[in-house]
BALOBA-1460 file (C-alpha; in Angstrom, 3 decimals):
// residues 255
<rec num="1" residu="x" x="44.098" y="54.239" z="119.881"/>
<rec num="2" residu="x" x="45.945" y="56.346" z="122.077"/>
<rec num="3" residu="x" x="44.998" y="56.979" z="125.749"/>
<rec num="4" residu="x" x="43.319" y="60.206" z="126.211"/>
<rec num="5" residu="x" x="42.572" y="60.724" z="122.349"/>
<rec num="6" residu="x" x="38.746" y="60.883" z="121.934"/>
<rec num="7" residu="x" x="38.553" y="61.611" z="118.191"/>
<rec num="8" residu="x" x="37.119" y="58.315" z="117.049"/>
<rec num="9" residu="x" x="34.842" y="58.171" z="119.976"/>
<rec num="10" residu="x" x="32.760" y="61.301" z="119.468"/>
<rec num="11" residu="x" x="29.910" y="59.745" z="117.604"/>
<rec num="12" residu="x" x="29.618" y="57.353" z="120.303"/>
<rec num="13" residu="x" x="29.273" y="59.768" z="123.320"/>
<rec num="14" residu="x" x="25.545" y="60.400" z="122.604"/>
<rec num="15" residu="x" x="25.083" y="56.966" z="124.356"/>
<rec num="16" residu="x" x="26.640" y="57.979" z="127.573"/>
<rec num="17" residu="x" x="24.521" y="58.832" z="130.522"/>
<rec num="18" residu="x" x="24.424" y="62.329" z="132.137"/>
<rec num="19" residu="x" x="25.145" y="63.468" z="135.543"/>
<rec num="20" residu="x" x="22.856" y="63.371" z="138.537"/>
<rec num="21" residu="x" x="20.378" y="66.343" z="138.401"/>
<rec num="22" residu="x" x="20.062" y="66.249" z="142.174"/>
<rec num="23" residu="x" x="23.624" y="66.898" z="142.630"/>
<rec num="24" residu="x" x="23.595" y="69.739" z="140.206"/>
<rec num="25" residu="x" x="20.440" y="71.232" z="141.708"/>
<rec num="26" residu="x" x="21.888" y="70.973" z="145.283"/>
<rec num="27" residu="x" x="25.169" y="72.485" z="144.199"/>
<rec num="28" residu="x" x="23.584" y="75.491" z="142.424"/>
<rec num="29" residu="x" x="21.428" y="76.174" z="145.491"/>
<rec num="30" residu="x" x="24.536" y="75.852" z="147.760"/>
<rec num="31" residu="x" x="26.381" y="78.434" z="145.798"/>
<rec num="32" residu="x" x="23.708" y="80.689" z="145.038"/>
<rec num="33" residu="x" x="23.782" y="80.199" z="141.153"/>
<rec num="34" residu="x" x="20.311" y="81.339" z="140.111"/>
<rec num="35" residu="x" x="21.016" y="85.095" z="139.785"/>
<rec num="36" residu="x" x="21.234" y="87.561" z="136.826"/>
<rec num="37" residu="x" x="24.395" y="87.613" z="134.693"/>
<rec num="38" residu="x" x="25.682" y="84.167" z="136.310"/>
<rec num="39" residu="x" x="27.970" y="82.569" z="133.855"/>
<rec num="40" residu="x" x="29.367" y="78.891" z="133.691"/>
<rec num="41" residu="x" x="32.158" y="77.150" z="131.949"/>
<rec num="42" residu="x" x="32.137" y="73.417" z="131.371"/>
<rec num="43" residu="x" x="35.873" y="72.954" z="130.629"/>
<rec num="44" residu="x" x="36.736" y="69.474" z="129.020"/>
<rec num="45" residu="x" x="33.016" y="69.515" z="127.877"/>
<rec num="46" residu="x" x="33.425" y="66.392" z="125.555"/>
<rec num="47" residu="x" x="30.244" y="66.505" z="123.259"/>
<rec num="48" residu="x" x="28.266" y="68.439" z="126.030"/>
<rec num="49" residu="x" x="26.812" y="65.742" z="128.443"/>
<rec num="50" residu="x" x="27.054" y="68.040" z="131.503"/>
<rec num="51" residu="x" x="26.497" y="71.083" z="129.283"/>
<rec num="52" residu="x" x="23.112" y="69.737" z="128.382"/>
<rec num="53" residu="x" x="21.999" y="69.540" z="131.928"/>
<rec num="54" residu="x" x="23.397" y="73.011" z="132.882"/>
<rec num="55" residu="x" x="21.409" y="74.292" z="129.999"/>
<rec num="56" residu="x" x="18.197" y="72.818" z="130.997"/>
<rec num="57" residu="x" x="18.666" y="74.440" z="134.392"/>
<rec num="58" residu="x" x="18.799" y="77.842" z="132.743"/>
<rec num="59" residu="x" x="22.573" y="78.571" z="132.855"/>
<rec num="60" residu="x" x="24.482" y="80.432" z="130.167"/>
<rec num="61" residu="x" x="28.226" y="80.419" z="129.440"/>
<rec num="62" residu="x" x="30.802" y="78.388" z="127.541"/>
<rec num="63" residu="x" x="31.745" y="74.877" z="126.656"/>
<rec num="64" residu="x" x="35.491" y="74.474" z="126.381"/>
<rec num="65" residu="x" x="36.848" y="71.171" z="124.570"/>
<rec num="66" residu="x" x="40.355" y="70.619" z="123.086"/>
<rec num="67" residu="x" x="39.358" y="67.614" z="120.758"/>
<rec num="68" residu="x" x="38.142" y="69.018" z="117.537"/>
<rec num="69" residu="x" x="35.764" y="65.866" z="116.676"/>
<rec num="70" residu="x" x="34.302" y="66.029" z="120.288"/>
<rec num="71" residu="x" x="33.793" y="69.910" z="120.204"/>
<rec num="72" residu="x" x="32.227" y="69.774" z="116.616"/>
<rec num="73" residu="x" x="29.821" y="67.002" z="117.839"/>
<rec num="74" residu="x" x="28.767" y="69.021" z="120.908"/>
<rec num="75" residu="x" x="28.279" y="72.087" z="118.506"/>
<rec num="76" residu="x" x="26.088" y="69.989" z="116.262"/>
<rec num="77" residu="x" x="23.916" y="68.756" z="119.137"/>
<rec num="78" residu="x" x="23.451" y="72.157" z="120.648"/>
<rec num="79" residu="x" x="23.263" y="74.064" z="117.410"/>
<rec num="80" residu="x" x="19.690" y="75.489" z="118.386"/>
<rec num="81" residu="x" x="21.007" y="76.641" z="121.863"/>
<rec num="82" residu="x" x="22.170" y="80.214" z="121.898"/>
<rec num="83" residu="x" x="22.907" y="80.441" z="125.361"/>
<rec num="84" residu="x" x="26.224" y="78.461" z="125.127"/>
<rec num="85" residu="x" x="29.344" y="79.240" z="123.309"/>
<rec num="86" residu="x" x="31.803" y="76.621" z="122.255"/>
<rec num="87" residu="x" x="35.374" y="77.455" z="122.491"/>
<rec num="88" residu="x" x="38.558" y="75.238" z="121.775"/>
<rec num="89" residu="x" x="40.506" y="75.193" z="124.750"/>
<rec num="90" residu="x" x="41.868" y="72.955" z="127.726"/>
<rec num="91" residu="x" x="41.983" y="72.797" z="131.507"/>
<rec num="92" residu="x" x="45.403" y="74.490" z="131.166"/>
<rec num="93" residu="x" x="44.476" y="77.058" z="128.753"/>
<rec num="94" residu="x" x="40.791" y="77.872" z="128.350"/>
<rec num="95" residu="x" x="40.877" y="80.698" z="126.015"/>
<rec num="96" residu="x" x="38.422" y="82.498" z="128.296"/>
<rec num="97" residu="x" x="38.734" y="86.171" z="129.647"/>
<rec num="98" residu="x" x="39.858" y="86.899" z="133.204"/>
<rec num="99" residu="x" x="37.241" y="87.224" z="135.845"/>
<rec num="100" residu="x" x="34.529" y="86.147" z="133.140"/>
<rec num="101" residu="x" x="32.598" y="83.259" z="134.887"/>
<rec num="102" residu="x" x="30.933" y="82.451" z="138.143"/>
<rec num="103" residu="x" x="31.409" y="78.618" z="138.150"/>
<rec num="104" residu="x" x="33.688" y="76.178" z="136.344"/>
<rec num="105" residu="x" x="33.272" y="72.403" z="135.902"/>
<rec num="106" residu="x" x="35.387" y="69.603" z="134.720"/>
<rec num="107" residu="x" x="33.086" y="66.616" z="134.343"/>
<rec num="108" residu="x" x="35.058" y="63.262" z="134.173"/>
<rec num="109" residu="x" x="37.950" y="65.062" z="132.667"/>
<rec num="110" residu="x" x="40.052" y="66.756" z="135.719"/>
<rec num="111" residu="x" x="42.145" y="63.598" z="135.708"/>
<rec num="112" residu="x" x="43.252" y="64.335" z="132.063"/>
<rec num="113" residu="x" x="44.786" y="67.585" z="133.098"/>
<rec num="114" residu="x" x="47.836" y="69.026" z="134.832"/>
<rec num="115" residu="x" x="45.993" y="69.824" z="137.884"/>
<rec num="116" residu="x" x="48.337" y="72.542" z="139.066"/>
<rec num="117" residu="x" x="48.036" y="74.465" z="135.800"/>
<rec num="118" residu="x" x="44.326" y="73.849" z="135.511"/>
<rec num="119" residu="x" x="43.582" y="74.997" z="138.983"/>
<rec num="120" residu="x" x="45.768" y="78.308" z="138.314"/>
<rec num="121" residu="x" x="43.853" y="78.789" z="135.118"/>
<rec num="122" residu="x" x="40.398" y="78.308" z="136.771"/>
<rec num="123" residu="x" x="41.401" y="80.918" z="139.349"/>
<rec num="124" residu="x" x="42.247" y="83.256" z="136.591"/>
<rec num="125" residu="x" x="38.933" y="83.158" z="134.812"/>
<rec num="126" residu="x" x="36.605" y="83.140" z="137.799"/>
<rec num="127" residu="x" x="35.252" y="86.158" z="139.086"/>
<rec num="128" residu="x" x="36.036" y="86.915" z="142.801"/>
<rec num="129" residu="x" x="34.262" y="84.187" z="145.122"/>
<rec num="130" residu="x" x="33.689" y="81.976" z="142.152"/>
<rec num="131" residu="x" x="33.516" y="78.229" z="142.451"/>
<rec num="132" residu="x" x="35.029" y="75.156" z="140.671"/>
<rec num="133" residu="x" x="33.525" y="71.830" z="140.636"/>
<rec num="134" residu="x" x="35.240" y="68.550" z="139.602"/>
<rec num="135" residu="x" x="32.890" y="65.596" z="139.179"/>
<rec num="136" residu="x" x="32.745" y="62.006" z="137.942"/>
<rec num="137" residu="x" x="30.005" y="59.696" z="137.197"/>
<rec num="138" residu="x" x="31.277" y="56.049" z="137.869"/>
<rec num="139" residu="x" x="28.953" y="52.997" z="137.669"/>
<rec num="140" residu="x" x="27.708" y="51.978" z="141.057"/>
<rec num="141" residu="x" x="29.019" y="48.439" z="140.981"/>
<rec num="142" residu="x" x="28.185" y="47.806" z="144.674"/>
<rec num="143" residu="x" x="24.441" y="47.930" z="143.685"/>
<rec num="144" residu="x" x="24.680" y="45.701" z="140.818"/>
<rec num="145" residu="x" x="25.978" y="42.089" z="140.501"/>
<rec num="146" residu="x" x="25.433" y="42.236" z="136.801"/>
<rec num="147" residu="x" x="27.657" y="45.130" z="136.280"/>
<rec num="148" residu="x" x="30.094" y="43.792" z="138.491"/>
<rec num="149" residu="x" x="30.296" y="40.677" z="136.209"/>
<rec num="150" residu="x" x="30.665" y="42.918" z="133.197"/>
<rec num="151" residu="x" x="33.726" y="44.556" z="134.986"/>
<rec num="152" residu="x" x="35.224" y="41.282" z="135.774"/>
<rec num="153" residu="x" x="34.912" y="40.286" z="132.166"/>
<rec num="154" residu="x" x="37.102" y="43.340" z="131.158"/>
<rec num="155" residu="x" x="39.759" y="42.269" z="133.691"/>
<rec num="156" residu="x" x="39.613" y="38.657" z="132.512"/>
<rec num="157" residu="x" x="40.320" y="39.730" z="128.886"/>
<rec num="158" residu="x" x="42.879" y="42.446" z="129.940"/>
<rec num="159" residu="x" x="44.307" y="41.449" z="133.138"/>
<rec num="160" residu="x" x="46.964" y="44.365" z="133.300"/>
<rec num="161" residu="x" x="44.452" y="47.173" z="132.569"/>
<rec num="162" residu="x" x="44.654" y="50.304" z="134.678"/>
<rec num="163" residu="x" x="41.134" y="52.066" z="134.510"/>
<rec num="164" residu="x" x="41.887" y="55.814" z="134.376"/>
<rec num="165" residu="x" x="38.492" y="57.509" z="133.691"/>
<rec num="166" residu="x" x="35.933" y="55.729" z="135.988"/>
<rec num="167" residu="x" x="36.039" y="58.042" z="138.867"/>
<rec num="168" residu="x" x="37.210" y="55.146" z="141.076"/>
<rec num="169" residu="x" x="38.242" y="55.685" z="144.601"/>
<rec num="170" residu="x" x="41.853" y="54.501" z="143.750"/>
<rec num="171" residu="x" x="42.181" y="57.573" z="141.245"/>
<rec num="172" residu="x" x="40.622" y="59.942" z="143.651"/>
<rec num="173" residu="x" x="43.101" y="59.440" z="146.446"/>
<rec num="174" residu="x" x="44.816" y="62.784" z="147.019"/>
<rec num="175" residu="x" x="42.296" y="64.655" z="145.177"/>
<rec num="176" residu="x" x="41.044" y="66.778" z="147.939"/>
<rec num="177" residu="x" x="44.745" y="67.842" z="148.870"/>
<rec num="178" residu="x" x="45.160" y="68.931" z="145.119"/>
<rec num="179" residu="x" x="42.027" y="70.922" z="145.190"/>
<rec num="180" residu="x" x="42.732" y="73.113" z="148.434"/>
<rec num="181" residu="x" x="46.541" y="72.951" z="149.344"/>
<rec num="182" residu="x" x="47.366" y="75.677" z="146.850"/>
<rec num="183" residu="x" x="46.940" y="79.544" z="146.646"/>
<rec num="184" residu="x" x="43.680" y="79.536" z="144.826"/>
<rec num="185" residu="x" x="40.939" y="77.449" z="146.458"/>
<rec num="186" residu="x" x="39.291" y="76.741" z="149.721"/>
<rec num="187" residu="x" x="36.048" y="75.817" z="151.327"/>
<rec num="188" residu="x" x="35.889" y="72.317" z="150.037"/>
<rec num="189" residu="x" x="32.516" y="70.891" z="149.733"/>
<rec num="190" residu="x" x="31.669" y="67.164" z="148.672"/>
<rec num="191" residu="x" x="28.473" y="65.912" z="147.554"/>
<rec num="192" residu="x" x="27.342" y="62.580" z="145.904"/>
<rec num="193" residu="x" x="24.194" y="60.936" z="144.983"/>
<rec num="194" residu="x" x="23.240" y="57.790" z="143.244"/>
<rec num="195" residu="x" x="21.022" y="57.640" z="140.019"/>
<rec num="196" residu="x" x="20.031" y="55.204" z="137.328"/>
<rec num="197" residu="x" x="19.888" y="54.994" z="133.585"/>
<rec num="198" residu="x" x="17.628" y="52.778" z="131.442"/>
<rec num="199" residu="x" x="19.380" y="51.813" z="128.147"/>
<rec num="200" residu="x" x="18.635" y="49.921" z="125.144"/>
<rec num="201" residu="x" x="20.993" y="47.178" z="124.262"/>
<rec num="202" residu="x" x="22.144" y="49.461" z="121.320"/>
<rec num="203" residu="x" x="22.717" y="52.307" z="123.596"/>
<rec num="204" residu="x" x="24.599" y="50.082" z="126.276"/>
<rec num="205" residu="x" x="26.962" y="48.591" z="123.713"/>
<rec num="206" residu="x" x="27.620" y="52.227" z="122.104"/>
<rec num="207" residu="x" x="28.249" y="53.573" z="125.702"/>
<rec num="208" residu="x" x="30.983" y="50.855" z="125.989"/>
<rec num="209" residu="x" x="32.356" y="51.818" z="122.582"/>
<rec num="210" residu="x" x="32.892" y="55.441" z="123.977"/>
<rec num="211" residu="x" x="35.388" y="54.409" z="126.739"/>
<rec num="212" residu="x" x="38.784" y="55.418" z="125.761"/>
<rec num="213" residu="x" x="40.932" y="54.018" z="128.461"/>
<rec num="214" residu="x" x="39.799" y="50.177" z="127.723"/>
<rec num="215" residu="x" x="40.415" y="50.614" z="124.083"/>
<rec num="216" residu="x" x="43.680" y="52.242" z="124.303"/>
<rec num="217" residu="x" x="44.911" y="49.544" z="126.694"/>
<rec num="218" residu="x" x="43.306" y="46.395" z="125.204"/>
<rec num="219" residu="x" x="44.021" y="47.017" z="121.439"/>
<rec num="220" residu="x" x="41.433" y="46.472" z="118.808"/>
<rec num="221" residu="x" x="41.446" y="42.595" z="118.997"/>
<rec num="222" residu="x" x="40.892" y="42.297" z="122.671"/>
<rec num="223" residu="x" x="38.472" y="45.305" z="122.912"/>
<rec num="224" residu="x" x="36.263" y="43.483" z="120.326"/>
<rec num="225" residu="x" x="36.477" y="40.337" z="122.468"/>
<rec num="226" residu="x" x="35.195" y="42.366" z="125.412"/>
<rec num="227" residu="x" x="32.302" y="43.681" z="123.291"/>
<rec num="228" residu="x" x="31.376" y="40.251" z="122.024"/>
<rec num="229" residu="x" x="31.289" y="38.937" z="125.719"/>
<rec num="230" residu="x" x="29.383" y="41.929" z="126.829"/>
<rec num="231" residu="x" x="26.876" y="41.587" z="123.753"/>
<rec num="232" residu="x" x="26.284" y="37.811" z="124.734"/>
<rec num="233" residu="x" x="25.551" y="38.868" z="128.435"/>
<rec num="234" residu="x" x="22.740" y="41.098" z="127.453"/>
<rec num="235" residu="x" x="21.473" y="39.094" z="124.553"/>
<rec num="236" residu="x" x="18.282" y="38.079" z="126.469"/>
<rec num="237" residu="x" x="17.695" y="41.564" z="127.915"/>
<rec num="238" residu="x" x="15.037" y="43.995" z="126.723"/>
<rec num="239" residu="x" x="16.939" y="46.944" z="128.643"/>
<rec num="240" residu="x" x="19.862" y="47.221" z="130.846"/>
<rec num="241" residu="x" x="19.453" y="49.378" z="134.095"/>
<rec num="242" residu="x" x="22.791" y="50.959" z="134.888"/>
<rec num="243" residu="x" x="23.483" y="52.303" z="138.341"/>
<rec num="244" residu="x" x="25.754" y="55.437" z="138.800"/>
<rec num="245" residu="x" x="26.921" y="57.639" z="141.496"/>
<rec num="246" residu="x" x="27.682" y="61.125" z="140.689"/>
<rec num="247" residu="x" x="30.467" y="62.387" z="142.986"/>
<rec num="248" residu="x" x="31.249" y="66.081" z="143.066"/>
<rec num="249" residu="x" x="34.164" y="68.096" z="144.740"/>
<rec num="250" residu="x" x="33.458" y="71.869" z="144.947"/>
<rec num="251" residu="x" x="35.850" y="74.776" z="146.115"/>
<rec num="252" residu="x" x="35.661" y="78.386" z="146.189"/>
<rec num="253" residu="x" x="38.021" y="80.828" z="144.775"/>
<rec num="254" residu="x" x="40.223" y="82.781" z="147.263"/>
<rec num="255" residu="x" x="39.927" y="86.121" z="145.156"/>
């Protein structure tokens, strides 16, 4: 599996957790999102994990995803929802019109882009004074000895692994400078909130099977060893409580 290629993971994405409702609610209130003709764009939407939350809160707009398999799965899951339009596009090229949206999101995906090109693109598609939010939803390992153990198993099997998509503090070094030290955005606002997800054993294993960076670096044999070890750890559990921490950085267009 190639790092960054989610083609074979689309069906497993349904097992992933969503983002903190508290974070989305507070951000929406902060930027004044509940008004007529307000449009959002979830860029790098995957199968629509964040899109689903945004639609539940009454927003309308676009889900933009470059990977055909992920986008097709998202279209299938939201086929009865007329308030969202799916488009093929990326952070660097969204295929959206100039000044067409009020709020752009990248959920657990900004790190896959060329941030300079993406920020320029978001500035183009945002209306004057519009907002961009980059957010991640890492497991909150500090709140769970069990999940620390699971993480240690991964590094035991693949000692050289370099986690890419976990929203870890190591990756986020320099993020704020990327967001505001340009000609497009300022007024940086940071927000985070913890939340938990209760998962069945089947869903928990399915969520791990949706993780690209581990599979790409471990290879098939070592990844299956990791999965076997995790399955053994949860064998006696009825459900797994997974702690998360949604972390969101929001900036405003200088238009």
